[in-house]
Predicted model as a PDB file, atoms N, CA, C, CB and O in Angstrom, pLDDT in the B-factor column:
MODEL        1                                                                  
ATOM      1  N   MET A   1     103.692  83.329  97.355  1.00 87.00           N  
ATOM      2  CA  MET A   1     103.071  84.334  98.206  1.00 87.00           C  
ATOM      3  C   MET A   1     102.452  85.395  97.307  1.00 87.00           C  
ATOM      4  CB  MET A   1     104.105  84.963  99.196  1.00 87.00           C  
ATOM      5  O   MET A   1     103.030  85.781  96.291  1.00 87.00           O  
ATOM      6  N   ASP A   2     101.284  85.855  97.690  1.00 94.00           N  
ATOM      7  CA  ASP A   2     100.640  86.933  96.955  1.00 94.00           C  
ATOM      8  C   ASP A   2     100.560  88.180  97.842  1.00 94.00           C  
ATOM      9  CB  ASP A   2      99.225  86.503  96.476  1.00 94.00           C  
ATOM     10  O   ASP A   2     100.959  88.148  99.006  1.00 94.00           O  
ATOM     11  N   SER A   3     100.041  89.274  97.281  1.00 96.00           N  
ATOM     12  CA  SER A   3     100.003  90.536  98.014  1.00 96.00           C  
ATOM     13  C   SER A   3      99.107  90.465  99.257  1.00 96.00           C  
ATOM     14  CB  SER A   3      99.523  91.647  97.099  1.00 96.00           C  
ATOM     15  O   SER A   3      99.380  91.127 100.258  1.00 96.00           O  
ATOM     16  N   THR A   4      98.058  89.677  99.190  1.00 97.00           N  
ATOM     17  CA  THR A   4      97.174  89.526 100.356  1.00 97.00           C  
ATOM     18  C   THR A   4      97.897  88.815 101.488  1.00 97.00           C  
ATOM     19  CB  THR A   4      95.899  88.751  99.977  1.00 97.00           C  
ATOM     20  O   THR A   4      97.792  89.224 102.644  1.00 97.00           O  
ATOM     21  N   SER A   5      98.625  87.763 101.169  1.00 96.00           N  
ATOM     22  CA  SER A   5      99.388  87.024 102.183  1.00 96.00           C  
ATOM     23  C   SER A   5     100.467  87.899 102.800  1.00 96.00           C  
ATOM     24  CB  SER A   5     100.021  85.768 101.572  1.00 96.00           C  
ATOM     25  O   SER A   5     100.700  87.858 104.008  1.00 96.00           O  
ATOM     26  N   LEU A   6     101.120  88.687 101.964  1.00 96.00           N  
ATOM     27  CA  LEU A   6     102.158  89.587 102.463  1.00 96.00           C  
ATOM     28  C   LEU A   6     101.554  90.629 103.401  1.00 96.00           C  
ATOM     29  CB  LEU A   6     102.886  90.278 101.293  1.00 96.00           C  
ATOM     30  O   LEU A   6     102.129  90.940 104.444  1.00 96.00           O  
ATOM     31  N   GLY A   7     100.401  91.162 103.028  1.00 97.00           N  
ATOM     32  CA  GLY A   7      99.732  92.141 103.874  1.00 97.00           C  
ATOM     33  C   GLY A   7      99.353  91.573 105.229  1.00 97.00           C  
ATOM     34  O   GLY A   7      99.509  92.238 106.253  1.00 97.00           O  
ATOM     35  N   LEU A   8      98.858  90.347 105.236  1.00 97.00           N  
ATOM     36  CA  LEU A   8      98.499  89.697 106.502  1.00 97.00           C  
ATOM     37  C   LEU A   8      99.731  89.461 107.362  1.00 97.00           C  
ATOM     38  CB  LEU A   8      97.780  88.365 106.239  1.00 97.00           C  
ATOM     39  O   LEU A   8      99.678  89.614 108.583  1.00 97.00           O  
ATOM     40  N   LEU A   9     100.833  89.092 106.736  1.00 97.00           N  
ATOM     41  CA  LEU A   9     102.081  88.888 107.472  1.00 97.00           C  
ATOM     42  C   LEU A   9     102.547  90.190 108.105  1.00 97.00           C  
ATOM     43  CB  LEU A   9     103.173  88.328 106.545  1.00 97.00           C  
ATOM     44  O   LEU A   9     102.939  90.208 109.271  1.00 97.00           O  
ATOM     45  N   VAL A  10     102.506  91.280 107.343  1.00 98.00           N  
ATOM     46  CA  VAL A  10     102.921  92.585 107.862  1.00 98.00           C  
ATOM     47  C   VAL A  10     102.020  92.999 109.026  1.00 98.00           C  
ATOM     48  CB  VAL A  10     102.884  93.657 106.742  1.00 98.00           C  
ATOM     49  O   VAL A  10     102.514  93.459 110.055  1.00 98.00           O  
ATOM     50  N   ARG A  11     100.712  92.840 108.873  1.00 98.00           N  
ATOM     51  CA  ARG A  11      99.776  93.206 109.936  1.00 98.00           C  
ATOM     52  C   ARG A  11     100.040  92.388 111.207  1.00 98.00           C  
ATOM     53  CB  ARG A  11      98.323  92.999 109.462  1.00 98.00           C  
ATOM     54  O   ARG A  11     100.076  92.933 112.310  1.00 98.00           O  
ATOM     55  N   ARG A  12     100.223  91.079 111.036  1.00 98.00           N  
ATOM     56  CA  ARG A  12     100.469  90.200 112.176  1.00 98.00           C  
ATOM     57  C   ARG A  12     101.747  90.600 112.912  1.00 98.00           C  
ATOM     58  CB  ARG A  12     100.560  88.740 111.714  1.00 98.00           C  
ATOM     59  O   ARG A  12     101.772  90.649 114.142  1.00 98.00           O  
ATOM     60  N   GLU A  13     102.804  90.884 112.156  1.00 97.00           N  
ATOM     61  CA  GLU A  13     104.080  91.258 112.791  1.00 97.00           C  
ATOM     62  C   GLU A  13     103.987  92.631 113.455  1.00 97.00           C  
ATOM     63  CB  GLU A  13     105.218  91.257 111.752  1.00 97.00           C  
ATOM     64  O   GLU A  13     104.534  92.832 114.539  1.00 97.00           O  
ATOM     65  N   ARG A  14     103.302  93.571 112.816  1.00 98.00           N  
ATOM     66  CA  ARG A  14     103.126  94.901 113.415  1.00 98.00           C  
ATOM     67  C   ARG A  14     102.411  94.790 114.753  1.00 98.00           C  
ATOM     68  CB  ARG A  14     102.337  95.830 112.467  1.00 98.00           C  
ATOM     69  O   ARG A  14     102.820  95.402 115.739  1.00 98.00           O  
ATOM     70  N   LYS A  15     101.345  94.008 114.778  1.00 98.00           N  
ATOM     71  CA  LYS A  15     100.586  93.837 116.017  1.00 98.00           C  
ATOM     72  C   LYS A  15     101.399  93.093 117.073  1.00 98.00           C  
ATOM     73  CB  LYS A  15      99.284  93.089 115.740  1.00 98.00           C  
ATOM     74  O   LYS A  15     101.302  93.401 118.261  1.00 98.00           O  
ATOM     75  N   ALA A  16     102.192  92.125 116.650  1.00 97.00           N  
ATOM     76  CA  ALA A  16     103.048  91.385 117.591  1.00 97.00           C  
ATOM     77  C   ALA A  16     104.065  92.322 118.253  1.00 97.00           C  
ATOM     78  CB  ALA A  16     103.783  90.232 116.861  1.00 97.00           C  
ATOM     79  O   ALA A  16     104.487  92.097 119.388  1.00 97.00           O  
ATOM     80  N   GLN A  17     104.447  93.367 117.528  1.00 97.00           N  
ATOM     81  CA  GLN A  17     105.394  94.336 118.071  1.00 97.00           C  
ATOM     82  C   GLN A  17     104.689  95.523 118.744  1.00 97.00           C  
ATOM     83  CB  GLN A  17     106.307  94.840 116.962  1.00 97.00           C  
ATOM     84  O   GLN A  17     105.319  96.520 119.095  1.00 97.00           O  
ATOM     85  N   ASN A  18     103.368  95.389 118.914  1.00 98.00           N  
ATOM     86  CA  ASN A  18     102.556  96.429 119.568  1.00 98.00           C  
ATOM     87  C   ASN A  18     102.729  97.806 118.932  1.00 98.00           C  
ATOM     88  CB  ASN A  18     102.912  96.509 121.039  1.00 98.00           C  
ATOM     89  O   ASN A  18     102.835  98.816 119.627  1.00 98.00           O  
ATOM     90  N   LEU A  19     102.754  97.829 117.602  1.00 98.00           N  
ATOM     91  CA  LEU A  19     102.860  99.088 116.875  1.00 98.00           C  
ATOM     92  C   LEU A  19     101.511  99.430 116.245  1.00 98.00           C  
ATOM     93  CB  LEU A  19     103.966  99.008 115.793  1.00 98.00           C  
ATOM     94  O   LEU A  19     100.813  98.555 115.733  1.00 98.00           O  
ATOM     95  N   LYS A  20     101.160 100.691 116.289  1.00 98.00           N  
ATOM     96  CA  LYS A  20      99.997 101.173 115.548  1.00 98.00           C  
ATOM     97  C   LYS A  20     100.443 101.439 114.119  1.00 98.00           C  
ATOM     98  CB  LYS A  20      99.381 102.464 116.207  1.00 98.00           C  
ATOM     99  O   LYS A  20     101.635 101.596 113.853  1.00 98.00           O  
ATOM    100  N   GLN A  21      99.485 101.489 113.202  1.00 98.00           N  
ATOM    101  CA  GLN A  21      99.831 101.745 111.809  1.00 98.00           C  
ATOM    102  C   GLN A  21     100.596 103.053 111.661  1.00 98.00           C  
ATOM    103  CB  GLN A  21      98.573 101.774 110.948  1.00 98.00           C  
ATOM    104  O   GLN A  21     101.563 103.119 110.902  1.00 98.00           O  
ATOM    105  N   ALA A  22     100.183 104.086 112.369  1.00 98.00           N  
ATOM    106  CA  ALA A  22     100.857 105.386 112.285  1.00 98.00           C  
ATOM    107  C   ALA A  22     102.293 105.307 112.802  1.00 98.00           C  
ATOM    108  CB  ALA A  22     100.076 106.441 113.077  1.00 98.00           C  
ATOM    109  O   ALA A  22     103.190 105.959 112.267  1.00 98.00           O  
ATOM    110  N   GLU A  23     102.502 104.509 113.838  1.00 98.00           N  
ATOM    111  CA  GLU A  23     103.855 104.362 114.383  1.00 98.00           C  
ATOM    112  C   GLU A  23     104.761 103.637 113.392  1.00 98.00           C  
ATOM    113  CB  GLU A  23     103.817 103.601 115.722  1.00 98.00           C  
ATOM    114  O   GLU A  23     105.902 104.045 113.174  1.00 98.00           O  
ATOM    115  N   LEU A  24     104.251 102.563 112.794  1.00 98.00           N  
ATOM    116  CA  LEU A  24     105.041 101.833 111.801  1.00 98.00           C  
ATOM    117  C   LEU A  24     105.340 102.719 110.604  1.00 98.00           C  
ATOM    118  CB  LEU A  24     104.305 100.562 111.349  1.00 98.00           C  
ATOM    119  O   LEU A  24     106.455 102.705 110.082  1.00 98.00           O  
ATOM    120  N   ALA A  25     104.363 103.481 110.171  1.00 98.00           N  
ATOM    121  CA  ALA A  25     104.571 104.396 109.048  1.00 98.00           C  
ATOM    122  C   ALA A  25     105.680 105.390 109.360  1.00 98.00           C  
ATOM    123  CB  ALA A  25     103.273 105.141 108.711  1.00 98.00           C  
ATOM    124  O   ALA A  25     106.557 105.628 108.530  1.00 98.00           O  
ATOM    125  N   ALA A  26     105.643 105.965 110.547  1.00 98.00           N  
ATOM    126  CA  ALA A  26     106.632 106.979 110.927  1.00 98.00           C  
ATOM    127  C   ALA A  26     108.046 106.413 110.961  1.00 98.00           C  
ATOM    128  CB  ALA A  26     106.284 107.567 112.287  1.00 98.00           C  
ATOM    129  O   ALA A  26     108.972 107.027 110.431  1.00 98.00           O  
ATOM    130  N   VAL A  27     108.220 105.255 111.575  1.00 97.00           N  
ATOM    131  CA  VAL A  27     109.577 104.698 111.672  1.00 97.00           C  
ATOM    132  C   VAL A  27     110.055 104.095 110.358  1.00 97.00           C  
ATOM    133  CB  VAL A  27     109.628 103.640 112.760  1.00 97.00           C  
ATOM    134  O   VAL A  27     111.255 103.910 110.157  1.00 97.00           O  
ATOM    135  N   SER A  28     109.116 103.787 109.459  1.00 97.00           N  
ATOM    136  CA  SER A  28     109.483 103.217 108.155  1.00 97.00           C  
ATOM    137  C   SER A  28     109.713 104.291 107.096  1.00 97.00           C  
ATOM    138  CB  SER A  28     108.398 102.262 107.680  1.00 97.00           C  
ATOM    139  O   SER A  28     110.287 104.012 106.043  1.00 97.00           O  
ATOM    140  N   GLY A  29     109.273 105.505 107.366  1.00 97.00           N  
ATOM    141  CA  GLY A  29     109.426 106.574 106.388  1.00 97.00           C  
ATOM    142  C   GLY A  29     108.398 106.532 105.271  1.00 97.00           C  
ATOM    143  O   GLY A  29     108.656 106.996 104.161  1.00 97.00           O  
ATOM    144  N   VAL A  30     107.231 105.974 105.568  1.00 98.00           N  
ATOM    145  CA  VAL A  30     106.141 105.942 104.590  1.00 98.00           C  
ATOM    146  C   VAL A  30     104.906 106.556 105.234  1.00 98.00           C  
ATOM    147  CB  VAL A  30     105.852 104.479 104.100  1.00 98.00           C  
ATOM    148  O   VAL A  30     104.904 106.841 106.432  1.00 98.00           O  
ATOM    149  N   GLY A  31     103.863 106.760 104.450  1.00 98.00           N  
ATOM    150  CA  GLY A  31     102.629 107.320 104.980  1.00 98.00           C  
ATOM    151  C   GLY A  31     101.725 106.251 105.590  1.00 98.00           C  
ATOM    152  O   GLY A  31     101.865 105.062 105.305  1.00 98.00           O  
ATOM    153  N   VAL A  32     100.814 106.689 106.417  1.00 98.00           N  
ATOM    154  CA  VAL A  32      99.856 105.768 107.036  1.00 98.00           C  
ATOM    155  C   VAL A  32      99.021 105.080 105.956  1.00 98.00           C  
ATOM    156  CB  VAL A  32      98.937 106.522 108.036  1.00 98.00           C  
ATOM    157  O   VAL A  32      98.745 103.884 106.056  1.00 98.00           O  
ATOM    158  N   ARG A  33      98.620 105.821 104.933  1.00 98.00           N  
ATOM    159  CA  ARG A  33      97.829 105.238 103.835  1.00 98.00           C  
ATOM    160  C   ARG A  33      98.581 104.080 103.186  1.00 98.00           C  
ATOM    161  CB  ARG A  33      97.494 106.314 102.773  1.00 98.00           C  
ATOM    162  O   ARG A  33      97.969 103.089 102.788  1.00 98.00           O  
ATOM    163  N   PHE A  34      99.910 104.198 103.078  1.00 98.00           N  
ATOM    164  CA  PHE A  34     100.707 103.126 102.493  1.00 98.00           C  
ATOM    165  C   PHE A  34     100.613 101.869 103.351  1.00 98.00           C  
ATOM    166  CB  PHE A  34     102.176 103.564 102.339  1.00 98.00           C  
ATOM    167  O   PHE A  34     100.460 100.770 102.817  1.00 98.00           O  
ATOM    168  N   ILE A  35     100.702 102.011 104.662  1.00 98.00           N  
ATOM    169  CA  ILE A  35     100.598 100.862 105.570  1.00 98.00           C  
ATOM    170  C   ILE A  35      99.212 100.238 105.458  1.00 98.00           C  
ATOM    171  CB  ILE A  35     100.883 101.287 107.035  1.00 98.00           C  
ATOM    172  O   ILE A  35      99.087  99.014 105.410  1.00 98.00           O  
ATOM    173  N   VAL A  36      98.179 101.059 105.417  1.00 98.00           N  
ATOM    174  CA  VAL A  36      96.810 100.562 105.276  1.00 98.00           C  
ATOM    175  C   VAL A  36      96.697  99.746 103.982  1.00 98.00           C  
ATOM    176  CB  VAL A  36      95.787 101.744 105.277  1.00 98.00           C  
ATOM    177  O   VAL A  36      96.165  98.636 103.991  1.00 98.00           O  
ATOM    178  N   ASP A  37      97.195 100.295 102.880  1.00 98.00           N  
ATOM    179  CA  ASP A  37      97.119  99.606 101.591  1.00 98.00           C  
ATOM    180  C   ASP A  37      97.948  98.325 101.588  1.00 98.00           C  
ATOM    181  CB  ASP A  37      97.588 100.529 100.472  1.00 98.00           C  
ATOM    182  O   ASP A  37      97.517  97.309 101.042  1.00 98.00           O  
ATOM    183  N   LEU A  38      99.116  98.367 102.185  1.00 98.00           N  
ATOM    184  CA  LEU A  38      99.979  97.177 102.254  1.00 98.00           C  
ATOM    185  C   LEU A  38      99.285  96.064 103.023  1.00 98.00           C  
ATOM    186  CB  LEU A  38     101.334  97.518 102.918  1.00 98.00           C  
ATOM    187  O   LEU A  38      99.250  94.920 102.569  1.00 98.00           O  
ATOM    188  N   GLU A  39      98.736  96.390 104.180  1.00 98.00           N  
ATOM    189  CA  GLU A  39      98.064  95.377 104.993  1.00 98.00           C  
ATOM    190  C   GLU A  39      96.789  94.859 104.334  1.00 98.00           C  
ATOM    191  CB  GLU A  39      97.737  95.942 106.361  1.00 98.00           C  
ATOM    192  O   GLU A  39      96.351  93.744 104.614  1.00 98.00           O  
ATOM    193  N   ALA A  40      96.199  95.666 103.463  1.00 98.00           N  
ATOM    194  CA  ALA A  40      94.993  95.247 102.747  1.00 98.00           C  
ATOM    195  C   ALA A  40      95.325  94.400 101.519  1.00 98.00           C  
ATOM    196  CB  ALA A  40      94.181  96.469 102.328  1.00 98.00           C  
ATOM    197  O   ALA A  40      94.428  93.865 100.868  1.00 98.00           O  
ATOM    198  N   GLY A  41      96.610  94.282 101.207  1.00 97.00           N  
ATOM    199  CA  GLY A  41      97.016  93.445 100.088  1.00 97.00           C  
ATOM    200  C   GLY A  41      96.978  94.121  98.736  1.00 97.00           C  
ATOM    201  O   GLY A  41      96.888  93.444  97.712  1.00 97.00           O  
ATOM    202  N   LYS A  42      97.043  95.439  98.708  1.00 97.00           N  
ATOM    203  CA  LYS A  42      97.035  96.153  97.424  1.00 97.00           C  
ATOM    204  C   LYS A  42      98.231  95.691  96.586  1.00 97.00           C  
ATOM    205  CB  LYS A  42      97.079  97.707  97.643  1.00 97.00           C  
ATOM    206  O   LYS A  42      99.370  95.769  97.047  1.00 97.00           O  
ATOM    207  N   PRO A  43      97.991  95.216  95.378  1.00 96.00           N  
ATOM    208  CA  PRO A  43      99.073  94.610  94.588  1.00 96.00           C  
ATOM    209  C   PRO A  43      99.954  95.591  93.820  1.00 96.00           C  
ATOM    210  CB  PRO A  43      98.489  93.655  93.625  1.00 96.00           C  
ATOM    211  O   PRO A  43     100.931  95.168  93.204  1.00 96.00           O  
ATOM    212  N   THR A  44      99.644  96.876  93.836  1.00 97.00           N  
ATOM    213  CA  THR A  44     100.394  97.817  93.015  1.00 97.00           C  
ATOM    214  C   THR A  44     101.278  98.773  93.814  1.00 97.00           C  
ATOM    215  CB  THR A  44      99.447  98.607  92.183  1.00 97.00           C  
ATOM    216  O   THR A  44     101.602  99.856  93.327  1.00 97.00           O  
ATOM    217  N   LEU A  45     101.666  98.401  95.005  1.00 97.00           N  
ATOM    218  CA  LEU A  45     102.498  99.269  95.838  1.00 97.00           C  
ATOM    219  C   LEU A  45     103.945  99.265  95.353  1.00 97.00           C  
ATOM    220  CB  LEU A  45     102.432  98.827  97.307  1.00 97.00           C  
ATOM    221  O   LEU A  45     104.393  98.322  94.700  1.00 97.00           O  
ATOM    222  N   GLN A  46     104.660 100.325  95.681  1.00 97.00           N  
ATOM    223  CA  GLN A  46     106.069 100.435  95.292  1.00 97.00           C  
ATOM    224  C   GLN A  46     106.909  99.432  96.071  1.00 97.00           C  
ATOM    225  CB  GLN A  46     106.592 101.870  95.528  1.00 97.00           C  
ATOM    226  O   GLN A  46     106.871  99.385  97.300  1.00 97.00           O  
ATOM    227  N   LEU A  47     107.663  98.637  95.335  1.00 96.00           N  
ATOM    228  CA  LEU A  47     108.468  97.577  95.944  1.00 96.00           C  
ATOM    229  C   LEU A  47     109.464  98.132  96.960  1.00 96.00           C  
ATOM    230  CB  LEU A  47     109.211  96.798  94.865  1.00 96.00           C  
ATOM    231  O   LEU A  47     109.637  97.555  98.034  1.00 96.00           O  
ATOM    232  N   GLY A  48     110.107  99.222  96.637  1.00 97.00           N  
ATOM    233  CA  GLY A  48     111.096  99.792  97.556  1.00 97.00           C  
ATOM    234  C   GLY A  48     110.503 100.139  98.904  1.00 97.00           C  
ATOM    235  O   GLY A  48     111.117  99.895  99.943  1.00 97.00           O  
ATOM    236  N   LYS A  49     109.316 100.706  98.890  1.00 98.00           N  
ATOM    237  CA  LYS A  49     108.657 101.062 100.150  1.00 98.00           C  
ATOM    238  C   LYS A  49     108.197  99.822 100.904  1.00 98.00           C  
ATOM    239  CB  LYS A  49     107.465 101.984  99.886  1.00 98.00           C  
ATOM    240  O   LYS A  49     108.270  99.775 102.132  1.00 98.00           O  
ATOM    241  N   VAL A  50     107.724  98.821 100.174  1.00 97.00           N  
ATOM    242  CA  VAL A  50     107.335  97.560 100.825  1.00 97.00           C  
ATOM    243  C   VAL A  50     108.544  96.975 101.545  1.00 97.00           C  
ATOM    244  CB  VAL A  50     106.768  96.539  99.785  1.00 97.00           C  
ATOM    245  O   VAL A  50     108.438  96.531 102.688  1.00 97.00           O  
ATOM    246  N   LEU A  51     109.683  96.974 100.878  1.00 97.00           N  
ATOM    247  CA  LEU A  51     110.904  96.429 101.488  1.00 97.00           C  
ATOM    248  C   LEU A  51     111.329  97.249 102.700  1.00 97.00           C  
ATOM    249  CB  LEU A  51     112.044  96.386 100.461  1.00 97.00           C  
ATOM    250  O   LEU A  51     111.825  96.685 103.675  1.00 97.00           O  
ATOM    251  N   GLN A  52     111.144  98.577 102.663  1.00 97.00           N  
ATOM    252  CA  GLN A  52     111.450  99.421 103.818  1.00 97.00           C  
ATOM    253  C   GLN A  52     110.635  98.990 105.027  1.00 97.00           C  
ATOM    254  CB  GLN A  52     111.179 100.899 103.497  1.00 97.00           C  
ATOM    255  O   GLN A  52     111.174  98.849 106.125  1.00 97.00           O  
ATOM    256  N   VAL A  53     109.357  98.782 104.833  1.00 98.00           N  
ATOM    257  CA  VAL A  53     108.469  98.403 105.933  1.00 98.00           C  
ATOM    258  C   VAL A  53     108.863  97.032 106.474  1.00 98.00           C  
ATOM    259  CB  VAL A  53     106.993  98.397 105.469  1.00 98.00           C  
ATOM    260  O   VAL A  53     108.945  96.839 107.687  1.00 98.00           O  
ATOM    261  N   ILE A  54     109.102  96.098 105.588  1.00 97.00           N  
ATOM    262  CA  ILE A  54     109.483  94.744 105.998  1.00 97.00           C  
ATOM    263  C   ILE A  54     110.778  94.769 106.803  1.00 97.00           C  
ATOM    264  CB  ILE A  54     109.639  93.831 104.768  1.00 97.00           C  
ATOM    265  O   ILE A  54     110.892  94.103 107.832  1.00 97.00           O  
ATOM    266  N   THR A  55     111.742  95.537 106.331  1.00 96.00           N  
ATOM    267  CA  THR A  55     113.023  95.649 107.038  1.00 96.00           C  
ATOM    268  C   THR A  55     112.842  96.309 108.401  1.00 96.00           C  
ATOM    269  CB  THR A  55     114.031  96.447 106.197  1.00 96.00           C  
ATOM    270  O   THR A  55     113.450  95.885 109.385  1.00 96.00           O  
ATOM    271  N   THR A  56     112.014  97.340 108.460  1.00 97.00           N  
ATOM    272  CA  THR A  56     111.751  98.020 109.732  1.00 97.00           C  
ATOM    273  C   THR A  56     111.174  97.054 110.757  1.00 97.00           C  
ATOM    274  CB  THR A  56     110.791  99.199 109.523  1.00 97.00           C  
ATOM    275  O   THR A  56     111.484  97.146 111.945  1.00 97.00           O  
ATOM    276  N   LEU A  57     110.338  96.132 110.301  1.00 97.00           N  
ATOM    277  CA  LEU A  57     109.750  95.141 111.206  1.00 97.00           C  
ATOM    278  C   LEU A  57     110.743  94.050 111.600  1.00 97.00           C  
ATOM    279  CB  LEU A  57     108.531  94.509 110.561  1.00 97.00           C  
ATOM    280  O   LEU A  57     110.445  93.222 112.460  1.00 97.00           O  
ATOM    281  N   GLY A  58     111.917  94.046 110.979  1.00 97.00           N  
ATOM    282  CA  GLY A  58     112.913  93.039 111.310  1.00 97.00           C  
ATOM    283  C   GLY A  58     112.757  91.759 110.511  1.00 97.00           C  
ATOM    284  O   GLY A  58     113.395  90.750 110.812  1.00 97.00           O  
ATOM    285  N   CYS A  59     111.914  91.801 109.497  1.00 96.00           N  
ATOM    286  CA  CYS A  59     111.704  90.627 108.649  1.00 96.00           C  
ATOM    287  C   CYS A  59     112.686  90.678 107.479  1.00 96.00           C  
ATOM    288  CB  CYS A  59     110.229  90.561 108.133  1.00 96.00           C  
ATOM    289  O   CYS A  59     113.304  91.709 107.216  1.00 96.00           O  
ATOM    290  N   GLU A  60     112.816  89.572 106.799  1.00 91.00           N  
ATOM    291  CA  GLU A  60     113.664  89.542 105.615  1.00 91.00           C  
ATOM    292  C   GLU A  60     112.945  88.806 104.499  1.00 91.00           C  
ATOM    293  CB  GLU A  60     115.024  88.875 105.922  1.00 91.00           C  
ATOM    294  O   GLU A  60     112.062  87.982 104.738  1.00 91.00           O  
ATOM    295  N   VAL A  61     113.338  89.120 103.290  1.00 90.00           N  
ATOM    296  CA  VAL A  61     112.758  88.484 102.113  1.00 90.00           C  
ATOM    297  C   VAL A  61     113.778  87.517 101.551  1.00 90.00           C  
ATOM    298  CB  VAL A  61     112.332  89.535 101.043  1.00 90.00           C  
ATOM    299  O   VAL A  61     114.948  87.859 101.383  1.00 90.00           O  
ATOM    300  N   GLN A  62     113.331  86.317 101.263  1.00 90.00           N  
ATOM    301  CA  GLN A  62     114.196  85.313 100.643  1.00 90.00           C  
ATOM    302  C   GLN A  62     113.521  84.863  99.354  1.00 90.00           C  
ATOM    303  CB  GLN A  62     114.462  84.092 101.609  1.00 90.00           C  
ATOM    304  O   GLN A  62     112.329  84.555  99.335  1.00 90.00           O  
ATOM    305  N   ILE A  63     114.295  84.831  98.289  1.00 88.00           N  
ATOM    306  CA  ILE A  63     113.772  84.370  97.010  1.00 88.00           C  
ATOM    307  C   ILE A  63     114.572  83.148  96.600  1.00 88.00           C  
ATOM    308  CB  ILE A  63     113.843  85.489  95.917  1.00 88.00           C  
ATOM    309  O   ILE A  63     115.801  83.185  96.542  1.00 88.00           O  
ATOM    310  N   ALA A  64     113.877  82.090  96.323  1.00 86.00           N  
ATOM    311  CA  ALA A  64     114.521  80.846  95.925  1.00 86.00           C  
ATOM    312  C   ALA A  64     114.208  80.591  94.457  1.00 86.00           C  
ATOM    313  CB  ALA A  64     114.052  79.654  96.815  1.00 86.00           C  
ATOM    314  O   ALA A  64     113.063  80.752  94.033  1.00 86.00           O  
ATOM    315  N   PRO A  65     115.201  80.200  93.684  1.00 87.00           N  
ATOM    316  CA  PRO A  65     114.952  79.882  92.289  1.00 87.00           C  
ATOM    317  C   PRO A  65     114.094  78.625  92.206  1.00 87.00           C  
ATOM    318  CB  PRO A  65     116.281  79.696  91.520  1.00 87.00           C  
ATOM    319  O   PRO A  65     114.062  77.823  93.139  1.00 87.00           O  
ATOM    320  N   PRO A  66     113.403  78.459  91.088  1.00 87.00           N  
ATOM    321  CA  PRO A  66     112.593  77.252  90.945  1.00 87.00           C  
ATOM    322  C   PRO A  66     113.480  76.001  91.000  1.00 87.00           C  
ATOM    323  CB  PRO A  66     111.796  77.290  89.621  1.00 87.00           C  
ATOM    324  O   PRO A  66     114.648  76.039  90.611  1.00 87.00           O  
ATOM    325  N   ALA A  67     112.923  74.923  91.474  1.00 85.00           N  
ATOM    326  CA  ALA A  67     113.688  73.663  91.557  1.00 85.00           C  
ATOM    327  C   ALA A  67     114.081  73.237  90.155  1.00 85.00           C  
ATOM    328  CB  ALA A  67     112.859  72.535  92.262  1.00 85.00           C  
ATOM    329  O   ALA A  67     113.345  73.465  89.195  1.00 85.00           O  
ATOM    330  N   SER A  68     115.235  72.624  90.046  1.00 69.00           N  
ATOM    331  CA  SER A  68     115.702  72.139  88.738  1.00 69.00           C  
ATOM    332  C   SER A  68     114.769  71.066  88.225  1.00 69.00           C  
ATOM    333  CB  SER A  68     117.144  71.593  88.828  1.00 69.00           C  
ATOM    334  O   SER A  68     114.300  70.203  88.966  1.00 69.00           O  
ATOM    335  N   ARG A  69     114.517  71.149  86.933  1.00 64.00           N  
ATOM    336  CA  ARG A  69     113.653  70.133  86.317  1.00 64.00           C  
ATOM    337  C   ARG A  69     114.513  69.007  85.790  1.00 64.00           C  
ATOM    338  CB  ARG A  69     112.789  70.740  85.174  1.00 64.00           C  
ATOM    339  O   ARG A  69     115.595  69.235  85.248  1.00 64.00           O  
ATOM    340  N   SER A  70     114.029  67.798  85.953  1.00 59.00           N  
ATOM    341  CA  SER A  70     114.783  66.623  85.498  1.00 59.00           C  
ATOM    342  C   SER A  70     114.643  66.429  84.015  1.00 59.00           C  
ATOM    343  CB  SER A  70     114.323  65.371  86.222  1.00 59.00           C  
ATOM    344  O   SER A  70     115.210  65.489  83.458  1.00 59.00           O  
TER     345      SER A  70                                                      
ENDMDL                                                                          
END                                                                             
């Protein structure tokens, strides 16, 4: 997954929950500009804030180690 894909996922979930960007920003504890940048796929955003927004939306992050090589 890249930052653009993550931004599209956040936008899709926000809209599915009928939230405006300002509403998501307020309940996530971040600024509206941060939500705009996140949804646009800006690759240099603060990880902690990204995780706050994702958690607020009810999503979770899963990281899987690379498959074992034979």
